[in-house]
Structure formats: C-alpha cells, structure tokens
N, CA, C and O atoms as a GROMACS GRO file, in nm:
protein
  624
    1UNK      N    1   0.521  13.620   9.401
    1UNK     CA    2   0.631  13.487   9.365
    1UNK      C    3   0.539  13.438   9.464
    1UNK      O    4   0.499  13.502   9.561
    2UNK      N    5   0.502  13.301   9.427
    2UNK     CA    6   0.443  13.151   9.484
    2UNK      C    7   0.541  13.138   9.560
    2UNK      O    8   0.653  13.170   9.521
    3UNK      N    9   0.515  13.073   9.720
    3UNK     CA   10   0.585  13.048   9.787
    3UNK      C   11   0.589  12.876   9.825
    3UNK      O   12   0.481  12.823   9.850
    4UNK      N   13   0.687  12.812   9.828
    4UNK     CA   14   0.702  12.692   9.862
    4UNK      C   15   0.732  12.620   9.985
    4UNK      O   16   0.768  12.696  10.074
    5UNK      N   17   0.730  12.484  10.020
    5UNK     CA   18   0.781  12.491  10.202
    5UNK      C   19   0.918  12.377  10.163
    5UNK      O   20   0.962  12.311  10.257
    6UNK      N   21   0.971  12.362  10.046
    6UNK     CA   22   1.037  12.295   9.970
    6UNK      C   23   1.173  12.378  10.070
    6UNK      O   24   1.174  12.501  10.080
    7UNK      N   25   1.289  12.283  10.143
    7UNK     CA   26   1.391  12.317  10.227
    7UNK      C   27   1.530  12.347  10.129
    7UNK      O   28   1.534  12.300  10.016
    8UNK      N   29   1.622  12.416  10.175
    8UNK     CA   30   1.710  12.424  10.028
    8UNK      C   31   1.845  12.340  10.028
    8UNK      O   32   1.959  12.368   9.990
    9UNK      N   33   1.792  12.234  10.082
    9UNK     CA   34   1.860  12.149  10.018
    9UNK      C   35   1.806  12.062   9.949
    9UNK      O   36   1.883  12.000   9.876
   10UNK      N   37   1.669  12.026   9.946
   10UNK     CA   38   1.590  12.026   9.862
   10UNK      C   39   1.567  12.048   9.754
   10UNK      O   40   1.522  11.965   9.676
   11UNK      N   41   1.604  12.218   9.714
   11UNK     CA   42   1.577  12.263   9.597
   11UNK      C   43   1.732  12.216   9.549
   11UNK      O   44   1.744  12.148   9.446
   12UNK      N   45   1.846  12.255   9.626
   12UNK     CA   46   1.936  12.231   9.588
   12UNK      C   47   1.952  12.061   9.500
   12UNK      O   48   2.002  12.041   9.390
   13UNK      N   49   1.909  11.993   9.566
   13UNK     CA   50   1.930  11.869   9.495
   13UNK      C   51   1.870  11.880   9.382
   13UNK      O   52   1.926  11.887   9.272
   14UNK      N   53   1.740  11.883   9.404
   14UNK     CA   54   1.633  11.926   9.261
   14UNK      C   55   1.706  11.953   9.107
   14UNK      O   56   1.708  11.897   8.997
   15UNK      N   57   1.771  12.090   9.180
   15UNK     CA   58   1.885  12.199   9.057
   15UNK      C   59   1.997  12.123   9.036
   15UNK      O   60   2.031  12.107   8.919
   16UNK      N   61   2.068  12.067   9.132
   16UNK     CA   62   2.179  12.006   9.084
   16UNK      C   63   2.120  11.865   8.961
   16UNK      O   64   2.176  11.846   8.853
   17UNK      N   65   1.992  11.775   9.016
   17UNK     CA   66   1.953  11.687   8.910
   17UNK      C   67   1.921  11.758   8.752
   17UNK      O   68   1.942  11.695   8.648
   18UNK      N   69   1.896  11.822   8.752
   18UNK     CA   70   1.799  11.917   8.650
   18UNK      C   71   1.931  11.947   8.564
   18UNK      O   72   1.932  11.909   8.447
   19UNK      N   73   2.056  12.021   8.623
   19UNK     CA   74   2.151  12.039   8.568
   19UNK      C   75   2.235  11.964   8.517
   19UNK      O   76   2.331  11.999   8.448
   20UNK      N   77   2.200  11.836   8.553
   20UNK     CA   78   2.287  11.706   8.464
   20UNK      C   79   2.198  11.618   8.396
   20UNK      O   80   2.244  11.528   8.326
   21UNK      N   81   2.081  11.634   8.410
   21UNK     CA   82   2.012  11.578   8.370
   21UNK      C   83   1.949  11.609   8.197
   21UNK      O   84   1.953  11.519   8.114
   22UNK      N   85   1.897  11.741   8.167
   22UNK     CA   86   1.873  11.813   8.086
   22UNK      C   87   1.948  11.817   7.948
   22UNK      O   88   1.907  11.773   7.840
   23UNK      N   89   2.081  11.890   7.980
   23UNK     CA   90   2.209  11.856   7.835
   23UNK      C   91   2.206  11.735   7.835
   23UNK      O   92   2.204  11.691   7.720
   24UNK      N   93   2.204  11.644   7.928
   24UNK     CA   94   2.231  11.440   7.906
   24UNK      C   95   2.143  11.446   7.816
   24UNK      O   96   2.186  11.421   7.704
   25UNK      N   97   1.980  11.484   7.827
   25UNK     CA   98   1.858  11.428   7.749
   25UNK      C   99   1.882  11.505   7.546
   25UNK      O  100   1.867  11.470   7.429
   26UNK      N  101   1.925  11.622   7.629
   26UNK     CA  102   1.975  11.661   7.464
   26UNK      C  103   2.075  11.619   7.402
   26UNK      O  104   2.067  11.618   7.279
   27UNK      N  105   2.180  11.579   7.457
   27UNK     CA  106   2.284  11.521   7.378
   27UNK      C  107   2.265  11.415   7.336
   27UNK      O  108   2.327  11.378   7.237
   28UNK      N  109   2.170  11.331   7.403
   28UNK     CA  110   2.129  11.188   7.363
   28UNK      C  111   2.050  11.222   7.234
   28UNK      O  112   2.083  11.185   7.122
   29UNK      N  113   1.954  11.288   7.260
   29UNK     CA  114   1.846  11.322   7.131
   29UNK      C  115   1.911  11.338   7.023
   29UNK      O  116   1.870  11.279   6.924
   30UNK      N  117   2.045  11.432   7.013
   30UNK     CA  118   2.086  11.501   6.933
   30UNK      C  119   2.173  11.367   6.831
   30UNK      O  120   2.181  11.348   6.710
   31UNK      N  121   2.226  11.295   6.951
   31UNK     CA  122   2.281  11.236   6.865
   31UNK      C  123   2.207  11.072   6.800
   31UNK      O  124   2.266  11.005   6.716
   32UNK      N  125   2.147  11.053   6.827
   32UNK     CA  126   1.987  10.984   6.784
   32UNK      C  127   1.961  11.081   6.680
   32UNK      O  128   1.931  11.026   6.574
   33UNK      N  129   1.962  11.184   6.676
   33UNK     CA  130   1.889  11.256   6.533
   33UNK      C  131   1.950  11.311   6.439
   33UNK      O  132   1.896  11.354   6.338
   34UNK      N  133   2.120  11.314   6.476
   34UNK     CA  134   2.184  11.304   6.381
   34UNK      C  135   2.285  11.182   6.308
   34UNK      O  136   2.382  11.199   6.234
   35UNK      N  137   2.225  11.054   6.359
   35UNK     CA  138   2.201  10.935   6.324
   35UNK      C  139   2.151  10.915   6.196
   35UNK      O  140   2.198  10.868   6.093
   36UNK      N  141   2.046  10.962   6.225
   36UNK     CA  142   1.926  10.929   6.126
   36UNK      C  143   1.868  11.082   6.042
   36UNK      O  144   1.760  11.077   5.982
   37UNK      N  145   1.921  11.165   6.044
   37UNK     CA  146   1.874  11.289   5.946
   37UNK      C  147   1.974  11.264   5.820
   37UNK      O  148   2.095  11.254   5.801
   38UNK      N  149   1.843  11.257   5.737
   38UNK     CA  150   1.938  11.311   5.615
   38UNK      C  151   2.002  11.339   5.547
   38UNK      O  152   2.054  11.289   5.448
   39UNK      N  153   2.007  11.486   5.630
   39UNK     CA  154   2.137  11.583   5.558
   39UNK      C  155   2.211  11.613   5.744
   39UNK      O  156   2.199  11.583   5.862
   40UNK      N  157   2.268  11.674   5.666
   40UNK     CA  158   2.387  11.736   5.829
   40UNK      C  159   2.252  11.789   5.902
   40UNK      O  160   2.164  11.840   5.832
   41UNK      N  161   2.235  11.776   6.047
   41UNK     CA  162   2.143  11.808   6.134
   41UNK      C  163   2.244  11.990   6.168
   41UNK      O  164   2.363  12.020   6.183
   42UNK      N  165   2.154  12.042   6.167
   42UNK     CA  166   2.214  12.161   6.206
   42UNK      C  167   2.219  12.197   6.358
   42UNK      O  168   2.138  12.168   6.446
   43UNK      N  169   2.359  12.282   6.367
   43UNK     CA  170   2.366  12.257   6.548
   43UNK      C  171   2.243  12.336   6.621
   43UNK      O  172   2.164  12.408   6.560
   44UNK      N  173   2.239  12.313   6.746
   44UNK     CA  174   2.129  12.353   6.820
   44UNK      C  175   2.108  12.487   6.790
   44UNK      O  176   1.991  12.510   6.760
   45UNK      N  177   2.170  12.569   6.789
   45UNK     CA  178   2.174  12.754   6.856
   45UNK      C  179   2.105  12.752   6.666
   45UNK      O  180   1.987  12.776   6.689
   46UNK      N  181   2.112  12.741   6.550
   46UNK     CA  182   2.081  12.670   6.449
   46UNK      C  183   1.931  12.666   6.454
   46UNK      O  184   1.850  12.753   6.422
   47UNK      N  185   1.910  12.521   6.509
   47UNK     CA  186   1.806  12.528   6.475
   47UNK      C  187   1.664  12.572   6.585
   47UNK      O  188   1.541  12.580   6.574
   48UNK      N  189   1.760  12.591   6.683
   48UNK     CA  190   1.673  12.742   6.763
   48UNK      C  191   1.605  12.864   6.713
   48UNK      O  192   1.491  12.900   6.742
   49UNK      N  193   1.711  12.940   6.613
   49UNK     CA  194   1.693  13.054   6.517
   49UNK      C  195   1.602  13.008   6.459
   49UNK      O  196   1.506  13.084   6.446
   50UNK      N  197   1.592  12.856   6.396
   50UNK     CA  198   1.510  12.866   6.300
   50UNK      C  199   1.380  12.840   6.370
   50UNK      O  200   1.294  12.923   6.341
   51UNK      N  201   1.352  12.775   6.429
   51UNK     CA  202   1.244  12.744   6.490
   51UNK      C  203   1.179  12.886   6.544
   51UNK      O  204   1.058  12.887   6.566
   52UNK      N  205   1.251  13.001   6.567
   52UNK     CA  206   1.197  13.072   6.632
   52UNK      C  207   1.142  13.190   6.499
   52UNK      O  208   1.050  13.271   6.510
   53UNK      N  209   1.209  13.173   6.406
   53UNK     CA  210   1.183  13.274   6.264
   53UNK      C  211   1.052  13.205   6.213
   53UNK      O  212   0.953  13.273   6.186
   54UNK      N  213   1.053  13.062   6.200
   54UNK     CA  214   0.943  12.977   6.143
   54UNK      C  215   0.802  13.050   6.232
   54UNK      O  216   0.692  13.064   6.178
   55UNK      N  217   0.830  13.090   6.378
   55UNK     CA  218   0.713  13.096   6.464
   55UNK      C  219   0.681  13.234   6.449
   55UNK      O  220   0.564  13.269   6.460
   56UNK      N  221   0.762  13.306   6.428
   56UNK     CA  222   0.736  13.464   6.375
   56UNK      C  223   0.837  13.478   6.255
   56UNK      O  224   0.958  13.498   6.252
   57UNK      N  225   0.724  13.455   6.141
   57UNK     CA  226   0.829  13.497   5.990
   57UNK      C  227   0.837  13.635   6.013
   57UNK      O  228   0.760  13.691   6.091
   58UNK      N  229   0.935  13.702   5.944
   58UNK     CA  230   0.927  13.868   5.951
   58UNK      C  231   1.045  13.896   6.055
   58UNK      O  232   1.122  13.990   6.035
   59UNK      N  233   1.055  13.836   6.135
   59UNK     CA  234   1.096  13.934   6.291
   59UNK      C  235   1.230  13.938   6.268
   59UNK      O  236   1.290  13.842   6.221
   60UNK      N  237   1.281  14.040   6.296
   60UNK     CA  238   1.445  14.101   6.295
   60UNK      C  239   1.521  14.044   6.373
   60UNK      O  240   1.466  14.003   6.475
   61UNK      N  241   1.639  14.024   6.362
   61UNK     CA  242   1.774  13.986   6.449
   61UNK      C  243   1.752  14.068   6.572
   61UNK      O  244   1.766  13.981   6.658
   62UNK      N  245   1.725  14.182   6.637
   62UNK     CA  246   1.741  14.224   6.714
   62UNK      C  247   1.594  14.146   6.830
   62UNK      O  248   1.603  14.107   6.947
   63UNK      N  249   1.507  14.147   6.762
   63UNK     CA  250   1.390  14.084   6.867
   63UNK      C  251   1.456  13.923   6.854
   63UNK      O  252   1.459  13.845   6.949
   64UNK      N  253   1.487  13.904   6.776
   64UNK     CA  254   1.543  13.725   6.792
   64UNK      C  255   1.670  13.725   6.879
   64UNK      O  256   1.691  13.616   6.933
   65UNK      N  257   1.743  13.805   6.900
   65UNK     CA  258   1.818  13.818   7.019
   65UNK      C  259   1.787  13.806   7.137
   65UNK      O  260   1.815  13.735   7.234
   66UNK      N  261   1.718  13.898   7.108
   66UNK     CA  262   1.601  13.882   7.256
   66UNK      C  263   1.516  13.811   7.333
   66UNK      O  264   1.494  13.824   7.454
   67UNK      N  265   1.458  13.718   7.237
   67UNK     CA  266   1.378  13.613   7.209
   67UNK      C  267   1.475  13.444   7.264
   67UNK      O  268   1.446  13.364   7.353
   68UNK      N  269   1.562  13.445   7.191
   68UNK     CA  270   1.617  13.355   7.239
   68UNK      C  271   1.748  13.361   7.350
   68UNK      O  272   1.805  13.257   7.384
   69UNK      N  273   1.780  13.468   7.389
   69UNK     CA  274   1.882  13.536   7.529
   69UNK      C  275   1.989  13.501   7.455
   69UNK      O  276   2.066  13.417   7.502
   70UNK      N  277   2.016  13.559   7.322
   70UNK     CA  278   2.172  13.548   7.289
   70UNK      C  279   2.197  13.687   7.240
   70UNK      O  280   2.121  13.782   7.225
   71UNK      N  281   2.338  13.670   7.218
   71UNK     CA  282   2.389  13.853   7.169
   71UNK      C  283   2.357  13.860   7.028
   71UNK      O  284   2.357  13.769   6.945
   72UNK      N  285   2.329  13.990   7.015
   72UNK     CA  286   2.297  14.014   6.886
   72UNK      C  287   2.352  14.005   6.766
   72UNK      O  288   2.289  13.982   6.662
   73UNK      N  289   2.506  14.028   6.778
   73UNK     CA  290   2.606  13.985   6.675
   73UNK      C  291   2.626  13.849   6.675
   73UNK      O  292   2.698  13.801   6.588
   74UNK      N  293   2.557  13.753   6.784
   74UNK     CA  294   2.587  13.598   6.727
   74UNK      C  295   2.485  13.539   6.656
   74UNK      O  296   2.487  13.445   6.576
   75UNK      N  297   2.366  13.632   6.713
   75UNK     CA  298   2.216  13.552   6.608
   75UNK      C  299   2.278  13.652   6.416
   75UNK      O  300   2.270  13.610   6.301
   76UNK      N  301   2.306  13.721   6.444
   76UNK     CA  302   2.357  13.800   6.299
   76UNK      C  303   2.464  13.705   6.246
   76UNK      O  304   2.456  13.679   6.127
   77UNK      N  305   2.584  13.639   6.330
   77UNK     CA  306   2.668  13.550   6.248
   77UNK      C  307   2.575  13.410   6.231
   77UNK      O  308   2.631  13.325   6.162
   78UNK      N  309   2.468  13.381   6.270
   78UNK     CA  310   2.409  13.241   6.258
   78UNK      C  311   2.297  13.290   6.166
   78UNK      O  312   2.242  13.201   6.102
   79UNK      N  313   2.256  13.404   6.148
   79UNK     CA  314   2.177  13.462   6.026
   79UNK      C  315   2.274  13.421   5.861
   79UNK      O  316   2.273  13.333   5.774
   80UNK      N  317   2.338  13.529   5.890
   80UNK     CA  318   2.473  13.471   5.787
   80UNK      C  319   2.530  13.335   5.737
   80UNK      O  320   2.567  13.344   5.620
   81UNK      N  321   2.547  13.219   5.788
   81UNK     CA  322   2.553  13.100   5.758
   81UNK      C  323   2.436  13.088   5.711
   81UNK      O  324   2.413  13.110   5.592
   82UNK      N  325   2.339  13.050   5.802
   82UNK     CA  326   2.177  12.977   5.747
   82UNK      C  327   2.169  13.068   5.600
   82UNK      O  328   2.133  13.012   5.497
   83UNK      N  329   2.205  13.209   5.604
   83UNK     CA  330   2.184  13.243   5.437
   83UNK      C  331   2.257  13.173   5.362
   83UNK      O  332   2.205  13.121   5.264
   84UNK      N  333   2.401  13.153   5.390
   84UNK     CA  334   2.490  13.078   5.277
   84UNK      C  335   2.462  12.972   5.285
   84UNK      O  336   2.522  12.919   5.192
   85UNK      N  337   2.408  12.897   5.336
   85UNK     CA  338   2.350  12.759   5.318
   85UNK      C  339   2.211  12.735   5.275
   85UNK      O  340   2.162  12.623   5.265
   86UNK      N  341   2.140  12.863   5.246
   86UNK     CA  342   2.042  12.851   5.172
   86UNK      C  343   1.896  12.797   5.270
   86UNK      O  344   1.805  12.719   5.241
   87UNK      N  345   1.913  12.847   5.346
   87UNK     CA  346   1.810  12.811   5.461
   87UNK      C  347   1.737  12.958   5.498
   87UNK      O  348   1.619  12.969   5.531
   88UNK      N  349   1.818  13.052   5.487
   88UNK     CA  350   1.726  13.162   5.546
   88UNK      C  351   1.722  13.275   5.476
   88UNK      O  352   1.816  13.280   5.396
   89UNK      N  353   1.617  13.416   5.470
   89UNK     CA  354   1.631  13.504   5.365
   89UNK      C  355   1.621  13.624   5.494
   89UNK      O  356   1.560  13.634   5.600
   90UNK      N  357   1.719  13.707   5.412
   90UNK     CA  358   1.735  13.830   5.491
   90UNK      C  359   1.674  13.937   5.398
   90UNK      O  360   1.710  13.948   5.281
   91UNK      N  361   1.591  14.007   5.447
   91UNK     CA  362   1.519  14.092   5.377
   91UNK      C  363   1.512  14.200   5.428
   91UNK      O  364   1.492  14.195   5.550
   92UNK      N  365   1.524  14.332   5.370
   92UNK     CA  366   1.543  14.431   5.398
   92UNK      C  367   1.407  14.523   5.439
   92UNK      O  368   1.323  14.532   5.350
   93UNK      N  369   1.384  14.576   5.539
   93UNK     CA  370   1.231  14.703   5.567
   93UNK      C  371   1.257  14.759   5.488
   93UNK      O  372   1.371  14.800   5.466
   94UNK      N  373   1.134  14.784   5.402
   94UNK     CA  374   1.115  14.914   5.302
   94UNK      C  375   1.136  15.035   5.369
   94UNK      O  376   1.187  15.120   5.296
   95UNK      N  377   1.110  15.082   5.515
   95UNK     CA  378   1.118  15.182   5.564
   95UNK      C  379   1.252  15.236   5.644
   95UNK      O  380   1.270  15.355   5.669
   96UNK      N  381   1.332  15.142   5.675
   96UNK     CA  382   1.450  15.138   5.736
   96UNK      C  383   1.550  15.034   5.711
   96UNK      O  384   1.552  14.926   5.769
   97UNK      N  385   1.631  15.072   5.623
   97UNK     CA  386   1.721  14.982   5.556
   97UNK      C  387   1.805  14.912   5.637
   97UNK      O  388   1.842  14.801   5.598
   98UNK      N  389   1.859  14.971   5.785
   98UNK     CA  390   1.906  14.904   5.821
   98UNK      C  391   1.902  14.772   5.906
   98UNK      O  392   1.996  14.704   5.948
   99UNK      N  393   1.748  14.754   5.922
   99UNK     CA  394   1.670  14.637   5.971
   99UNK      C  395   1.615  14.528   5.888
   99UNK      O  396   1.550  14.553   5.787
  100UNK      N  397   1.635  14.431   5.921
  100UNK     CA  398   1.647  14.306   5.816
  100UNK      C  399   1.524  14.212   5.865
  100UNK      O  400   1.527  14.184   5.985
  101UNK      N  401   1.410  14.156   5.783
  101UNK     CA  402   1.330  14.061   5.848
  101UNK      C  403   1.361  13.941   5.798
  101UNK      O  404   1.365  13.930   5.676
  102UNK      N  405   1.387  13.835   5.875
  102UNK     CA  406   1.436  13.685   5.889
  102UNK      C  407   1.297  13.612   5.829
  102UNK      O  408   1.185  13.642   5.871
  103UNK      N  409   1.315  13.540   5.753
  103UNK     CA  410   1.211  13.437   5.648
  103UNK      C  411   1.273  13.310   5.632
  103UNK      O  412   1.344  13.333   5.535
  104UNK      N  413   1.287  13.227   5.654
  104UNK     CA  414   1.263  13.093   5.649
  104UNK      C  415   1.276  13.049   5.488
  104UNK      O  416   1.188  13.092   5.414
  105UNK      N  417   1.380  12.966   5.432
  105UNK     CA  418   1.351  12.925   5.270
  105UNK      C  419   1.240  12.801   5.310
  105UNK      O  420   1.206  12.770   5.424
  106UNK      N  421   1.189  12.732   5.161
  106UNK     CA  422   1.129  12.618   5.151
  106UNK      C  423   1.235  12.498   5.205
  106UNK      O  424   1.201  12.404   5.276
  107UNK      N  425   1.330  12.516   5.171
  107UNK     CA  426   1.420  12.385   5.206
  107UNK      C  427   1.438  12.392   5.368
  107UNK      O  428   1.429  12.288   5.435
  108UNK      N  429   1.464  12.522   5.430
  108UNK     CA  430   1.492  12.551   5.556
  108UNK      C  431   1.334  12.481   5.648
  108UNK      O  432   1.332  12.434   5.762
  109UNK      N  433   1.248  12.492   5.578
  109UNK     CA  434   1.120  12.447   5.659
  109UNK      C  435   1.108  12.261   5.614
  109UNK      O  436   1.066  12.187   5.703
  110UNK      N  437   1.136  12.215   5.510
  110UNK     CA  438   1.160  12.076   5.522
  110UNK      C  439   1.215  12.004   5.627
  110UNK      O  440   1.177  11.926   5.715
  111UNK      N  441   1.340  12.068   5.580
  111UNK     CA  442   1.498  12.007   5.703
  111UNK      C  443   1.417  12.030   5.859
  111UNK      O  444   1.417  11.939   5.942
  112UNK      N  445   1.346  12.170   5.888
  112UNK     CA  446   1.355  12.141   6.058
  112UNK      C  447   1.202  12.062   6.043
  112UNK      O  448   1.176  11.980   6.131
  113UNK      N  449   1.148  12.074   5.984
  113UNK     CA  450   1.023  11.954   5.994
  113UNK      C  451   1.108  11.827   5.995
  113UNK      O  452   1.108  11.768   6.103
  114UNK      N  453   1.188  11.769   5.889
  114UNK     CA  454   1.239  11.643   5.952
  114UNK      C  455   1.336  11.592   6.065
  114UNK      O  456   1.363  11.478   6.099
  115UNK      N  457   1.386  11.735   6.120
  115UNK     CA  458   1.443  11.723   6.260
  115UNK      C  459   1.368  11.720   6.310
  115UNK      O  460   1.385  11.629   6.391
  116UNK      N  461   1.183  11.805   6.337
  116UNK     CA  462   1.132  11.818   6.433
  116UNK      C  463   1.056  11.668   6.435
  116UNK      O  464   1.016  11.633   6.546
  117UNK      N  465   1.034  11.578   6.328
  117UNK     CA  466   1.022  11.435   6.288
  117UNK      C  467   1.071  11.368   6.394
  117UNK      O  468   1.014  11.336   6.498
  118UNK      N  469   1.218  11.344   6.350
  118UNK     CA  470   1.315  11.256   6.411
  118UNK      C  471   1.340  11.252   6.578
  118UNK      O  472   1.348  11.157   6.655
  119UNK      N  473   1.346  11.362   6.596
  119UNK     CA  474   1.312  11.404   6.730
  119UNK      C  475   1.171  11.384   6.839
  119UNK      O  476   1.173  11.397   6.962
  120UNK      N  477   1.062  11.350   6.757
  120UNK     CA  478   0.951  11.323   6.808
  120UNK      C  479   0.973  11.215   6.765
  120UNK      O  480   0.907  11.156   6.851
  121UNK      N  481   1.028  11.097   6.673
  121UNK     CA  482   0.993  10.983   6.700
  121UNK      C  483   1.070  10.921   6.804
  121UNK      O  484   1.002  10.857   6.884
  122UNK      N  485   1.237  10.924   6.833
  122UNK     CA  486   1.279  10.901   6.907
  122UNK      C  487   1.279  10.926   7.037
  122UNK      O  488   1.365  10.869   7.104
  123UNK      N  489   1.215  10.986   7.083
  123UNK     CA  490   1.134  11.069   7.216
  123UNK      C  491   1.016  11.002   7.251
  123UNK      O  492   0.983  10.965   7.364
  124UNK      N  493   0.950  10.990   7.139
  124UNK     CA  494   0.818  10.925   7.170
  124UNK      C  495   0.871  10.759   7.201
  124UNK      O  496   0.816  10.687   7.284
  125UNK      N  497   1.004  10.709   7.105
  125UNK     CA  498   1.006  10.554   7.147
  125UNK      C  499   1.081  10.556   7.287
  125UNK      O  500   1.073  10.445   7.341
  126UNK      N  501   1.155  10.653   7.365
  126UNK     CA  502   1.219  10.635   7.473
  126UNK      C  503   1.090  10.678   7.553
  126UNK      O  504   1.109  10.660   7.673
  127UNK      N  505   0.956  10.732   7.521
  127UNK     CA  506   0.853  10.721   7.636
  127UNK      C  507   0.762  10.644   7.629
  127UNK      O  508   0.657  10.661   7.691
  128UNK      N  509   0.785  10.534   7.543
  128UNK     CA  510   0.710  10.411   7.525
  128UNK      C  511   0.779  10.333   7.598
  128UNK      O  512   0.718  10.230   7.626
  129UNK      N  513   0.917  10.344   7.656
  129UNK     CA  514   0.990  10.224   7.732
  129UNK      C  515   0.978  10.262   7.884
  129UNK      O  516   1.039  10.196   7.968
  130UNK      N  517   0.905  10.358   7.916
  130UNK     CA  518   0.874  10.417   8.052
  130UNK      C  519   0.775  10.314   8.116
  130UNK      O  520   0.697  10.251   8.044
  131UNK      N  521   0.779  10.298   8.250
  131UNK     CA  522   0.712  10.243   8.299
  131UNK      C  523   0.552  10.362   8.352
  131UNK      O  524   0.581  10.477   8.383
  132UNK      N  525   0.413  10.325   8.357
  132UNK     CA  526   0.309  10.422   8.360
  132UNK      C  527   0.351  10.525   8.468
  132UNK      O  528   0.333  10.646   8.451
  133UNK      N  529   0.404  10.477   8.571
  133UNK     CA  530   0.435  10.531   8.669
  133UNK      C  531   0.530  10.693   8.639
  133UNK      O  532   0.521  10.805   8.690
  134UNK      N  533   0.605  10.643   8.545
  134UNK     CA  534   0.716  10.735   8.502
  134UNK      C  535   0.642  10.817   8.404
  134UNK      O  536   0.636  10.940   8.412
  135UNK      N  537   0.595  10.757   8.327
  135UNK     CA  538   0.504  10.866   8.227
  135UNK      C  539   0.437  10.962   8.288
  135UNK      O  540   0.423  11.075   8.240
  136UNK      N  541   0.383  10.916   8.419
  136UNK     CA  542   0.251  11.002   8.480
  136UNK      C  543   0.321  11.070   8.558
  136UNK      O  544   0.262  11.148   8.633
  137UNK      N  545   0.457  11.061   8.562
  137UNK     CA  546   0.516  11.220   8.680
  137UNK      C  547   0.582  11.293   8.572
  137UNK      O  548   0.613  11.412   8.579
  138UNK      N  549   0.603  11.214   8.471
  138UNK     CA  550   0.683  11.308   8.331
  138UNK      C  551   0.552  11.415   8.298
  138UNK      O  552   0.555  11.538   8.299
  139UNK      N  553   0.450  11.336   8.272
  139UNK     CA  554   0.348  11.425   8.232
  139UNK      C  555   0.281  11.542   8.343
  139UNK      O  556   0.207  11.636   8.314
  140UNK      N  557   0.324  11.508   8.458
  140UNK     CA  558   0.256  11.617   8.545
  140UNK      C  559   0.362  11.681   8.606
  140UNK      O  560   0.358  11.742   8.714
  141UNK      N  561   0.489  11.660   8.508
  141UNK     CA  562   0.597  11.804   8.578
  141UNK      C  563   0.580  11.861   8.431
  141UNK      O  564   0.678  11.935   8.429
  142UNK      N  565   0.531  11.873   8.328
  142UNK     CA  566   0.527  11.937   8.160
  142UNK      C  567   0.538  12.069   8.232
  142UNK      O  568   0.645  12.130   8.228
  143UNK      N  569   0.370  12.149   8.338
  143UNK     CA  570   0.319  12.210   8.382
  143UNK      C  571   0.489  12.327   8.468
  143UNK      O  572   0.530  12.442   8.456
  144UNK      N  573   0.526  12.221   8.534
  144UNK     CA  574   0.632  12.257   8.663
  144UNK      C  575   0.732  12.283   8.540
  144UNK      O  576   0.766  12.401   8.543
  145UNK      N  577   0.782  12.223   8.449
  145UNK     CA  578   0.892  12.236   8.373
  145UNK      C  579   0.834  12.413   8.299
  145UNK      O  580   0.914  12.505   8.283
  146UNK      N  581   0.709  12.422   8.271
  146UNK     CA  582   0.715  12.551   8.142
  146UNK      C  583   0.747  12.638   8.236
  146UNK      O  584   0.824  12.727   8.199
  147UNK      N  585   0.700  12.642   8.387
  147UNK     CA  586   0.673  12.766   8.473
  147UNK      C  587   0.845  12.791   8.480
  147UNK      O  588   0.888  12.902   8.448
  148UNK      N  589   0.932  12.690   8.519
  148UNK     CA  590   1.060  12.741   8.558
  148UNK      C  591   1.107  12.743   8.402
  148UNK      O  592   1.194  12.830   8.394
  149UNK      N  593   1.091  12.702   8.315
  149UNK     CA  594   1.170  12.804   8.189
  149UNK      C  595   1.126  12.938   8.176
  149UNK      O  596   1.192  13.018   8.109
  150UNK      N  597   0.982  12.985   8.255
  150UNK     CA  598   0.919  13.128   8.273
  150UNK      C  599   1.015  13.162   8.364
  150UNK      O  600   1.077  13.262   8.326
  151UNK      N  601   1.054  13.114   8.474
  151UNK     CA  602   1.096  13.201   8.559
  151UNK      C  603   1.223  13.238   8.562
  151UNK      O  604   1.269  13.316   8.645
  152UNK      N  605   1.324  13.150   8.415
  152UNK     CA  606   1.464  13.180   8.380
  152UNK      C  607   1.482  13.301   8.274
  152UNK      O  608   1.586  13.362   8.249
  153UNK      N  609   1.358  13.320   8.220
  153UNK     CA  610   1.355  13.416   8.107
  153UNK      C  611   1.364  13.499   8.199
  153UNK      O  612   1.329  13.464   8.312
  154UNK      N  613   1.412  13.631   8.176
  154UNK     CA  614   1.380  13.749   8.224
  154UNK      C  615   1.303  13.858   8.156
  154UNK      O  616   1.332  13.883   8.039
  155UNK      N  617   1.195  13.933   8.224
  155UNK     CA  618   1.121  14.002   8.192
  155UNK      C  619   1.162  14.100   8.094
  155UNK      O  620   1.268  14.147   8.135
  156UNK      N  621   1.126  14.162   7.967
  156UNK     CA  622   1.141  14.263   7.935
  156UNK      C  623   1.065  14.408   7.935
  156UNK      O  624   1.120  14.507   7.885
   0.00000   0.00000   0.00000
C-alpha cells in the first residue's frame, strides 16, 4: 500500500469534503437530467444495473450484485422491475435453469444512451463554466478518484 505524508487531519478534511460534495454533485446532475429526459429517468440503482448489463451482456444476477456491491435479492428486485418495464430480458441458462442471464432490450439501450447523453451535456456545460485552473485541477484529480474508487471496492 503506498504511503503518503498527509496528516490525519488533512485526510479527515478531504474525506469530509468528498462525502459532502459527491452526493450533492450527483443530486444536481440527476435533477437537471430528470428535467430534460423525454422519458421518466430511471433511479440511479436501475441505471447502475443497466450500465453493468450493457458492459457485461449476459451477466448473472449474482455477478451483478457482486460488481455493484449490492445484495443479490435487491438486484433481483431491480431486475424484476426493469423486466416488467420492458427494459431488461432475463434468459435462463440452458445448463442450469436456476441461473438467469441478463440482457438489455433495444428500448433500454436507447433510454440509457439518452440519459448518458444528457448527463454528458449537462456536465460539459458546467465544466466549460470553470476556470482553466479549476478544470486542470479536476483533470489532475481523475486518476486519484479512480484509485480511490478501487480502494473502496473490496477484492473478490
């Protein structure tokens, strides 16, 4: 594990600021996207599941739960909701009928692409309003945020 020279107080300060800032950013982006979305914007948990299935077509509920750090029964409930909405297909594994593989429907792909496009547009507008220094600082922080994300995910 890499060592750093930051004091406990510095780390606590950064942690507190991230805890306050990250959810606020997410809420602001969600609100803006929700206002512009031509269809009801799925809740974040459903979006996370759809993004994961898009990236891992045919994934199982159990593998999805592990990747999203969720309980399998919660993922199963989300799968049921998305299946009922016509956004997800659950296909039985031919070798083990207890296992289902998840696939996005074409409608889900379109809706997910629209939400992602709107998020990118809103975030892009906000980023263009920043100073060069602020934008450079955010760009420099991306690698550190990715590393932080890795440290927050348990190893399987």
